[in-house]
C-alpha positions, 0 to 999 in steps of 0.5 A, a space after each residue: 613362152 613367158 617365164 615366171 621370171 619375166 612376170 616377176 620383172 614386170 610386176 617388180 617382185 621376186 619369182 617367189 612372190 609370183 609363185 605364192 600369188 598363183 598358188 594362193 599361199 603365203 602372205 602377199 599384200 592386196 596391191 602386190 597381188 593385183 600387180 602380179 595378176 595384171 602382169 600375168 594377164 598382160 604377158 599371157 603367162 601359164 604355169 608349166 605343170 610338168 616343171 612344177 611336178 618335177 620340182 615338187 614330186 607331185 602334179 595337180 592331175 589324176 590319171 583315169 585309165 580305161 580300156 576304150 573311151 568308146 565304151 558308153 559307160 566310161 564318158 559318164 564316169 569320166 565326167 563324174 571323176 572330173 567334177 570330183 577332181 576339180 572340186 579338189 583342185 585337180 585336173 583329170 587325164 583320160 588314158 585309153 589303153 585299148 586293152 593293150 598291156 604294153 600301152 597300159 604299162 607305158 602310161 604307168 611308167 611315164 605318167 604315174 607319179 610325174 604327170 599325175 598324182 594318182 591313178 584311177 583304174 577302170 576295167 583296163 586289163 592292167 596286170 596287178 603286178 604293174 599296179 602294185 609296182 606303181 603303188 610301191 613307187 609312191 603313187 596312189 592307185 585306186 580300182 574304180 570298178 572291182 567286180 569281185 567284192 568277195 576277193 580283195 585285190 590288195 589295192 584300194 578299190 570301189 566294189 560293186 554289189 551286183 546283188 544289192 543292185 538287182 534288188 534295188 532295180 526290182 524295187 524300182 520296177 515294182 514301184 513303177 508298176 504299183 503307181 501305174 496300176 493305181 492311175 491307169 483306168 480300165 472299165 471305169 476304175 484303176 486296173 490295180 483294183 482287179 484281183 489278178 493285178 493285185 495278186 501279181 503285184 503282191 507276188 512281185 513284192 514277195 520276190 523283191 523282199 526275198 531278194 533284198 534279204 538274200 542280198 543283205 545276207 551276202 553283204 553280211 557274210 562277206 563283211 562278217 565272215 560268220 557264214 560261208 561267203 561263197 554259199 551266201 553270194 550264190 544264194 543271193 545271185 540265185 534269188 536276185 537274178 530270178 527276182 529281177 527277171 520276174 519283176 522286169 517281165 511282169 512290169 512290162 505286162 502290167 504296163 500293157 501296150 506302153 510297156 512294150 514301147 521303146 520310150 518306156 524304161 521297162 525294156 531296159 531293165 528286162 535287158 539288164 536282167 538277161 545281161 546280168 544273168 549271162 555275166 554273173 550266172 543265172 538263177 539255175 546255175 547258182 542253184 546248182 552251185 548251192 546244191 553242190 556246196 551243201 550236198 556234196 559234203 553231206 554224209 550219213 553222220 553229217 547233216 547238210 550245212 546251211 547258211 544260218 548265221 551261226 558260224 561256218 
């Protein structure tokens, strides 16, 4: 393997000059810079990233830890993370943990802070103690898919607002349905001109706006604290879950035969609505939770408390 000293010898410069040229720092003349680059190309020199990391205490790489690269979501995320890393002069290392805490800990011990400058963590079931230990050693750790925005993990994180996502999905489906109703002709006129379709789409709009309002209220309660976050999030999930299921079902109905086909996107949202209800709790489950939180503490002398934004 060609060394930095061999490149310097061929170019007739010092190793420090070669280093400055390759890292694009310091003041090096154009002629000298070209001699160094020619020597690098002739000798086939490649920087030893591990040695550089040990010498400087940091590496030009980031580690992305995932449970299984076979999960169809992770490759798409990895591509986006890699693009962002390359824009900032970094490389991305994908670490597959297979949901094994021993493998996860080994990656953190052997890569974090040496081969990687920072760690991005997906849902890889890594113990929080291990992540906090890694951060305490000076390696930045970021959670990329924190699914409990009402609870702080004590680490920098990217949280997902599933309530707002449900409202956005419902709005998208409503837009699809309205556009289709305006363009699909039946009996010589758009199906959107029929009263039954008009009323159905109007009902969907009410559902979407209701869902959006409760999602915003949940976000506000989590950020501001003027309402009980647990109550606000259950209200949002109860409304958003029901709205997305209703809008997804009626989107298929409005689209008629094409709405049932595999090629149309409507069925994907219908499946997602059912999946989210199973993962996050159905509308019925959250209504029961709201009732328990509001009514269980009610007495003859105490009016049941509701989320009104006036304070807990």
